[in-house]
N, C-alpha and C positions, 0 to 999 in steps of 0.2 A: 557750532554756534548761530553763523551767520544764516544755513541751510534751516536750524531748527525753528529760528524766527521768522521766515519768509513761509515756512511752512506754514504756521501758527496763523499767520495774515492770510492767504489766498488757498483753496482748497485744490485750485488748479494751479499746475507748477508752470512757473515764468521762464522766458528763454535763459534766461540766468542760470535758472535752477537745471534746466536740459545742457547747457553748456558744460557746467561745472560737473554734474554726473557723468557726461560723457569723457570730460578730462580725468576724473578720478577714477573711472574705469582702465581709461588707457595706461594710466600709470602704475595700477598695481597687475596690469597684461590680460585684463579681461574685456571679452569682447560680446559675452552673453552674461544675462543676469544666473547667477548661481542655481541649480538646480539642485534638490535632497534626494541622496541616493535611496533607492527602496528599501537599504537593508539599515538605512539608518537608526530607524526604528525598530527593534526585533519584535517578533509577532510571538503568540503564545499558540502552541498547536493541540488539538484536543481528537485525540485517536480511539475508536471504539474498534475492539476485535473480535471475531466470531470465527466458531471454527472449533474444530475436534483436537486431538492431544497435541497436534504441532502448534496451536494456538497457545492451550495450555502451559506447552513447553515440556511434557514429560522428555526426559533424557537428559534435560538440563539443571547440572551437577549445582548450580548456584541456588536452583529455583525462583528464578526472578521473570520467566515467562519466556524461555526460549528464545526464539529470532527476534521478539519484540523489544527484549532488553537491551540487544546489540542493536537494532534499528534506533533506537532512542538515543542510545550513544553516539550514533552516525547523525542524524538529524541535530541534536544539541550542538552539535562542532559548525553546524550552518550558522554563519555569523547574523543570518536574518532571522533566526527562530532563537526567541527570549525561553520557552519552556516547552517541554513536553508532558503531557497528561495522557495516559494510557488505560483505560477501560478495558480489562481483557475478561471476556466472557466464554473463554473457550473451556472446552469439557470434553475429556477421553470417550472414546467410542461413539461421539454424535454421527450421525447421518444428516444427510441432507433436509429429508422430510422431518425434524427434529429441532431445524433451525427457525420453522416460524415459531415456535414457543419462548425463543430466546429471544427474536425480534418483536415478538409482542410484548414480552415482560420488560423491555428496555428500549422502548419509543424515545424515552424524554432523553436517553443518553445517546440514543444515533440521531436526534433532532439536531444536536450539538455539535456534532460531529466533524472534524473539518477532512478527516479520512477515517475511512472503513475498513479495515483489512479483513479479509478470508482467509481459513485452510478449511476445507472440506472437499471429501469424493475419497478420500482414500478406503473408509469404513463401507462405503456403498460399493466400493469393489473388493472389497475383502468379503462382503456380504455373498458374493458371487462364489468366491473361492470355499466358503464355507458350507455354502447351501450343496453344492456341485462340484465338490472335491476330486469325485471316482467317476465324474464324466464330464468333466470341464473342456469348453472350445470356446474357438474364440467367437463364435456366432453369441453365446451367451453373455458375454461380455459387450458385445455390440449393441444388445438389446437393453441392459443394463443401463448403458452410456444415453442413448435417445431418451429414455426416464429421467434420467440425471439431467441433462441440458434441458428438458420443460421444466423441472421443477428447479433449476438455476435461473433460469428464465424468470418464474414468478419469484422467484426470491429478489432479485434485481429489480423488478417492478415494483414490489413491497419497500425496499430500499428508497427508492426513487419517490414514491408517493409520501416517504416519511422526511426525507431529506433532499432535496435536488439538485445542490450543491457540493456534497462531499464526493472526494475522489474515494471510488470503490476498485479496491487493489486485490485479486484472486492470484494465489500460486497455485501454479501448478502440481501435477502428483510426478512421483518418483518413483523407480523401481526397488523396493529393498531386499529383494530375493534373489538380487545376480541372474540365475538360471532357475526356474519352476519346470521340474520333471512334468507336471500334471498337465501345465501350459507352457510350450516351448516357446509360444508367440506372445509371452508376456509385455516383451519390450514394444511389439505393437501395439499391443493394448492399452500399456500408458500414453503411446502417441497418439491413438485414436481417442483415448480420454482428453488428454490436455487442448488435441485440437479443437472436439467438440466443443470445451468449455471457454476457449479463445473465440471461438466462431461467435456463440452466445455474447460474451462481454463485447464483440466489436461491434455489434449493435447498440449500445447503448452509449451515450456521450461520457466522457470524464471517466472510465475505466482504465483501469492496467493488468494484464495478465502477465503474471512472471513466470518465465520457466525455469525450472531447478532440477529438470531430470538429470542434465548433465552434470552437476555439483556431485551426484551421489552414484554415478555410473563408472563400476570398477574400481570405488573407492570405500575400502572397508574401514579407513580410518574416520570416518565421518559419521558412522551410527554407533549409537548405544550398544550397550553390553546385549541390550535384547536382539540385535541385529535387524530392527525395525525402524525404531525411532533416530533420529539426529540425535549426536551428543553434541557438545558444547562447540567443536569446531563445525559439525553440519550448521548449526543454527547460527553461526558466525556469517558461513558463506552464505547460509538464507539471506539474511540479513543484508549482505553487501550487494546480493542481486538485486533484492529490492530496490534499495537506495540506487543503485545503477540506472534499473528502469526508469524510476521518477524522472530521475535527471534527464534520462534518454528521452521521455515523453514531454521535459519541460514543466514539469507538474509542480514542483516545489517553486519556480519561477511565478508562474501563473499563480499560484496560491497566495503569492506574498505579494505580488500586484494586487489580488482582488482583496485584500485585507482593508 
């Protein structure tokens, strides 16, 4: 009561007020003013997902969007995140040359995204397999990968022009074939493709490349019945890897601080 009356009489604290405040803080064991933790007020996260069948979730028995559904669950377990809204724009069979159309039609959603998730490249690589099945060579994939890298850079530039702040996450490719007689260097092809994509991503700030190839190497239990797309376990492992990378890059911590 004494403090309230004194505060009402003067905007400037008196020496008595300062002394009482210091005594009060010492009595409760405080030496500094209390600060509010960054996770005290949970935030709403908005995610836009672009890409091919892995974004659409082909092979997911729950039909809830593949790895995105598992990632949503992981994010919601974070005490600083109140809600997660995911706009899934994935389309089976999509190649990177067709992503421009998707981006152009969904600029508004992308403008408001906190995070942009991308799976792309598998169908670009498969185009080489289908077009040159009887004369496949490492050089053909190498040539196509260089074209892909140019298009990926253009995509990133477009996304940055729409949204300067969103974290852009690209998931790498994996080898669903095991061994491919027509191209015994298939593992090297996957590595070439992923390294090229990571190199492009590294040129841009606030981007994350997520390696998933090792999750599918010699593990038949993570593939759907078509032996190409991930099954539920495969998608779950992908989501866990994405979350691990976000934490390793402190992406979530930085995002929370900026909100």
